[in-house]
C-alpha positions, 0 to 999 in steps of 0.5 A: 047588786045585781041591778047595779051591775046591770046598769054599770055594765050598760054604761060600760058598753057605751063607754067602750063604744065611744072609746073605740070611736076616739081611738080608731075613728076620730081622725078628723079632730086632728084634721080640724086642729084640736089640741094634741095633748087634749086628744091624746088623753081622750084617746088614752081614756077611750083606749082604757075603756075599751081594755076593760069593756068586759069586766062589769058585764062578765061580773053581772052575767056571772052574779045574775040568775040565768032565769032573770039575766036578760031582762035585767040587762034590757030593763037596764040598757033601756034606762041608761041610754035616755039618761046618758043622752040627757047627760050628754046634752047637758055636759055639752051645753055646760061645757060650751057656755063656759068655753071662752073661745066660743062666742056666745051662741044658741045651744047645740042642737039635735041637727049640730049632732047629726052633722057633727057625726056626719063630719067625722067630729063625733060618733054618729047617731046611727052608730050610738043607736046600733050600740043599743040594738047590738046590746039588746041581742041575747047572745051579746057579749061586749068583747064583740065591741072595740078591738082589745089589741088596738087599745092596747097599742094605743096605750103602749104608745101614748105621751099620756102613759110615758114617764117624761110626757113624750111618746 
């Protein structure tokens, strides 16, 4: 059970990092004309990830034996990161192949990802690698990632949380 919690805590770290990006740094998606309803839903989900970003980590820290806690956390992250990258690549390719608005084209490449990060359409590769390095630090706690007050403010105003669908 503790190993599974370590894996979930590592995954939740990335969902928090991505959630923080979508609610704080994704204005370029608005400028590019992304669907406002879908952006609101994505930002709502990102805010929700930031809001509960410490739960799995805190439970893991509580249940893991102090002598093995740090090693388990590192091993979990080193296993989770490459799997998440593979899932993101496979998921992106799957969605792009099925999007009727996109002309058939070569699947996205690493170069496309790097350009999208530089253009503000995605988190940068540097920010994702930084998230791994930060997580591996001995004194790390996810409360330092994402800003809960920003997430809660977004949740309070999101159309996705209103009864009538408006903010």
